[in-house]
C-alpha positions, 0 to 999 in steps of 0.5 A: 499500500503506497502513501499518498503525497498530499499537501498535508504530507509535504508540510507536516514536517516543516510544521512539526520542525517550527513547532519543535524550535518553539518548544525549545524556545519556551524551555529556553525561556524557563531556565535562562536564569539558570543557564548561560546563553551558550548553553541555551543555544544547545536546545536549538541545536537539539532541535536541528538534530532531530529534525536531520535525523528524522527528515533529512539534512534539507529540513534541517538547513530550513530550520537552521537558516530560521533559526539564523535569522532569528539570532542575527536580530538579537544584540549580542550581550559581550563585546567580540574581544580577545581575552588580554 
């Protein structure tokens, strides 16, 4: 028996991926007082890895690019300088 290739079957992975990013964002909001921002980013990395394992690198690139466009708009808290 073959799966039908409907519109919802094509868009379903994208919806799940965006939902996974939203879940990671909420999780990051709950723990942001206890963890450093560099550790909170690991939640997003986990989301990208889960998507890559389940649906492949194409969809993982979509999630990564969506996260990059969101993170670029956030000002960094510390300057980019070498420690002296």
